[in-house]
N, C-alpha and C positions, 0 to 999 in steps of 0.2 A: 572641537569647533562646533558650535550649535547655531550657526547663522542661517537665515533664511536661504541663502545660496546652497547650502548643503541640501535642503529639501528640494529646491529646484533641480539639482543634479539627480537626485533619487527619483523625482517625478518623471524627468525626461527619460532617464534609463528604463524606468518601469514602463513608460509607454512603448518604447521600442522592444523591450523583452517580451511584453504581452502580445505585441503585434507579431513578432516573429514567431512566438509559440503558436499562435493561431494559424499563421501561414504554414508552418512546418507540419502542424497537425492534419491540416487539410491536404497538404501535398502527400502526406503519408497514407491518407485514405485513398487517394488516387492512385499511388504507386503500389500499395500492398493490400488494399481492401480493409475489412473490418475484422478479419479473423484473429488479430493480435493487436494489443495497443502500441503499435510501432511508433505513433506520434509521440507518446509520453516517453518511450524508450529513447527516441531520437533526441528529444530535448534534454532529457536526463543526462545522456552521454555527452552531448554538446556542452551543456551547462558545467558538468563535472570537469571536462577538458579545460574549459575556459577559466574556471575558478582556480584550478591548479595552476594554470599558466600566469593568471593575474597575480595570485598571492605570492607565487615565487619571484615574480619581477618586483613586487612591493618589498618582500623580505630581502631581496638583493639590493634594495636602494636605487633600482632602475626607474621606478614609478613612484610618485607621491600618493599617499593615501587619500588625500583630497586633491583633485576631483575623482580620481580613478576608482578607488574602492567604493566611494558613495555612487558614482554614476554607473559603472560596470558591476561591481561586486554586489552592492545592495540593490540598486534600482533595476538594471538590465537583467542580471541573473536571478535576482530575487523574483522578478516577474516571469522570467522564462522558466525557472525551476527552482524549488527550494531544495531539490535532490543534490544539487551541486554543493550547497552548504553543508548538508549532511555528509557528503563524501568527504569534503575538505576536513571537517571536524573529526571524521574517523581516521583520515590518514595522519592528521596531526598527532592524535592519541597513539597511533602505531609508531610514529617516528619518535615519540617521547618514551617508547617502550611500555606504554600502559595498554598491554593487550587485553586485559580483562575489561577495562573501560571501553575499548575499542569494539569488542566483541558484544558486550552489553548494549552499546549504542546501536550497533547493527540490529540486534535482536529486538530491542525495544522500539526502535523506528519502524522496522518492518512489521512485527508482530502486533504491537499495539496499535499502530495506524491502520493495519488491516482490520483489526477488531473495531476500531472507531469508525471506519468506513461501513463495515457491517451494521454496527449499532445504529449509526446515522441513517442508514437505509431502512432498517426495521422501524426506528422512530418515525420516519417520514411516511412509512406505510401504515401507521396506526390510524384507524378510522375514529374520529371523535365525533 
């Protein structure tokens, strides 16, 4: 279904997810300080928990894909954290018995993304 309503669900979910991410990140700074990125860790854990819960309910037929997957899965959790999607993808590969792809997914996402962050930082530091 590619109706305009789908995009409304995604946009609304995204607004809530981004707002919650900011709130939790700020609270983590107050609670724990700046010594470790607890805000990111908190939203990644919450997002992973919620996406696992949501997709299980959808797979069991307890929730419809539209609006729940679009509003919560794509919009809300997509804005809260994409780590939840990565975690769900990896779990699905494991459940399918495709351990090599699961391990490669972990390695590629962590290592390549760390490399990309480092590269982006270096590129932004280049004086032109």
